[in-house]
C-alpha positions, 0 to 999 in steps of 0.5 A: 352842093353842085349847082348848074349855073343857068345862062341868065345869071348875073354877077353880084358884087358887094361893098361895105362901109360904115353907115356914116358914109351913106351920103358920100356913097350916094354922091358918088352914084349921082356923079358917076359917068354912067348917069345913074337914076333911081329905078324905084322908090326907096322902101323897107325890105323884110326877110324871114330866113330859114335853115336846118336845125343844125344850121347847114345853110349858114355853115355853107356860107361861113365855110366859103363853099362855092355853091350855096343856097339861102331860103327866105320869105320876103315882103316890103314896107310894114313889118306886120303886114306879110300878105303880099310876100314871096318865098325865094330860094336864092342860089350862089355859085362863086360870084354868080347869083340867081333865085327862084321866086314863088308868090305866096297867097294870103300868108300872114305873120301875126301873133296868134299864128305860130311858126308851124302854121306859117311854115305849113302855109308856105309848104302848101304854096310851093311846087313839089320839088321846092316843097321837098327842099324847104321841109329839110330847111324850114326852121325859122332863124331870124327876121331882118329889115333894112331900107333899100335904095335902087339905082340903074345906069342910063344904058341899064347895064348896071343895077345898084342897090344901097341897104342901111338901117339893118334891124335883126329879130331873133327867132330861134327860141320862139314859138311865135314871131318875135317882132318887137325885141331887137338884136344889136347889130353893126351900123353899116351900108352895103352896096351891091352891083348886079350886071350881066356876065357879058359886062364884066370887063366893062364894070371892072373899069368902073369900079376903081374909084368906089369909096368902099371896099369889096366884101363877102357880105351875107345879111343872113350870116351877119344876123346869125352872128349878131343873135349868137354873139359870135 
């Protein structure tokens, strides 16, 4: 799949560590020379990830395709209150990342609303181009949730997010949303740097002493591997 990289894209670089290193990472951020501050309050992030029946989006990630796409419905805090969510198509071209975001109106994930009804509600709220794209990748695979911290440098050139407490709910064989049966997952912390393309050289110098390793990390890929045991 070929993706034209927009001019306003940003670099996204991820680092992974075990969850017991969380406070060491927070201290590293607080003591950093760029004088980071919390940009927003910490909150829970919830996602429903969609794919084709044959897992084409998953495969493009694990095969390392330079151009990749993910489709998800995202909302915040309470897992069972989805009415304030957005449908997102996230694009990745090498280290460049960008996304299209569509506010959804009055869509609710509840036990008496099956997946067909939920997906149709998304389709009804999308523009024609994205509507067609989603129809080919509208099979719900997993729901995940994690706690996210947000930081921004004093000069606003670098944003950092920290994700931990990752929970996964398998949706592959359910007609209705599974919001209760969790899948066991590895306890990790994911730190992501997000910055403008013009600041790449500057950011490279600041990453030398990070107490984490750079890693290709996809929560969707990790979640699918967790529920399939592969």
